[in-house]
N, C-alpha and C positions, 0 to 999 in steps of 0.2 A: 231836391238839390243836393248834389254830392260834391264835396270838396276834397281834393287830394290832401291827405293828412299824414304828416310825419309826426311821430311821437315827439312832443316838446317837453322839456323839463322846465317847470316854473321856478324862477328864482325864489329863494326862501322868503324874501320880503314881500312877495305878491300877496295881495289881499284875497279873501275868499272870492269876491266878485271877479277879480282879475283871473284867478284860476278857472272859475266857471266859464269865463269868456274864452280863455286860451284853449280849453279842451272841448268846446262845443261848436256845432255848426250854426251859423246865424239863421234866423227864421224871419218870415214875413208874419206880421201880427196875426194871431189865430192859428198858426201852424206849429208843429213840433219843433223844438230846438233840441237837436240830438247831441248826446254826450259822446265824444269820440275818444275819451281816455279809457282807462281800465274799466272792466265790467266784471260782475259776478257771474256765476254759472247760469243765472236766469236772464241775463242780458241787461240788468240794471247797472247804471253807471256807479262807480265806486271811487271814493276820494279820501285821501288822508289830509287832514287839515288840523293844525294845532294839536298834533298827537292823537287825534281821534279819527277813526275810520267809519264812514257812513256812506249810504247811498247818495249819489250826487243829487238826486231829486230832493232829499231831505236838506242837503246844504243849500240848494236853490230856494227851497221854501223858506228856510231860516233867513237867507240873505235878502230875499225880495218881499216876504210877507211878515215874518216874525218868528218868535220862539214856538216850538212844538211842545204842547203840554205832555206830561208824563202819560204813557200808555196809548198815545195817539200815533197813528200811522199816516204817512203821506201817500195819498191815492192819486191815480192818474185818470182824468176824464177821458183822455185819448187812448188809454190802454196800450201805450207804447213805452215799454220799460226804459229805453235810454233817453226818453224825453225829460228835459229839465226846464221847459217853458213854464214859468210860475203861473201863467194863466190856465194851465192844464192841471194844476195840482190843487188838492184840497185835503183837509184832515178828516179822518174817520177812525173808528175802532176796527179791530180785526173782524168783528161781526159785520160792520158796514162794508168792509172790503169783500167779504164772502158774499154778502147780499148783492153788491154791485156786480160781482163776477157772475152770479146766477142770473141776475136781471139782464145781463148782456149776452147770455148764452155761452159763456166760456166755462172751462173747467169741468166739462162733463166727464165723469168717470163711469165707464160701463160696469154693470153689476158683475161681481165675481162669478166665475163658472160654478155651477152646482152639480151635485150628483156625479154621474158618470163623466160629465164634461170637465170636471175639476182637474183631472190628471193624477189625482191622488187616490181615487176610488179603487178599492179592491173588489167591492161588490157591485152588482148591477142594481138598477132600480127594482127590477122584479124580485131579486133576492132581498133587498131592503124591505119591500112590502111584505114578503113572506115572513121575515123576522118580526115585523110589527104585528102580524097576525098570530104569532105563537104566544100562548098564555104566559104571563109574567111568572107563574109559579115554576116554569121550566127554567132551571139554573142557566145563567148567562154563559158559564164556561162550557156547558153541554152544547148550547146553540152555536157558540163560537167554534167549537171543534167540528161541528157539521159543516159550517160555512168557511172554515179556514181562516178565521179572524180571532182576535183576542176577546176575552169576556168584556173588557172595557169598551171595545167597539160595539158590542151588542148592547151594553147598558146605554151608550150614547144614542143609539138608534131608538131604543125603547123609550128613552126620556124625551126624545124629540130634539136633542142637541144636534145630531147628525141626521141628514135626510129629512129635515123639517119641512121642506117644500113639497113632500109627497102627501 
């Protein structure tokens, strides 16, 4: 359900509930109630009230359910950032939020490119393997001069810090 929405300014005397109602789209029980006011860069509703700036979902939780204990986050069952339906909100720690994200298959971050695929590599995998095969009693600065890299780069390869996947 989409409602045409023009930005409204709430009178200063409005209660928190009145502000939440003014800037949100009505919902049918069990569905999201969307925040139509200002949002942060991640799409979460944001609201100033009594000189304090917080996510609208936190304000909705406080207004409809109660105080939020220190260190707790307001999480969404619906995974819809602008939702302020208190039936969709629950408390959890940051770890709970991350576990919820993983359980729902969100937030996948592909592994960083390694080796030649990283875009920063000067050496090839073949060269890195050759360097690993050179005895450690050969000074790093000599090996580096042969391959055109610093002695520090050679030491990182030898220690396994760089090219560790080989």
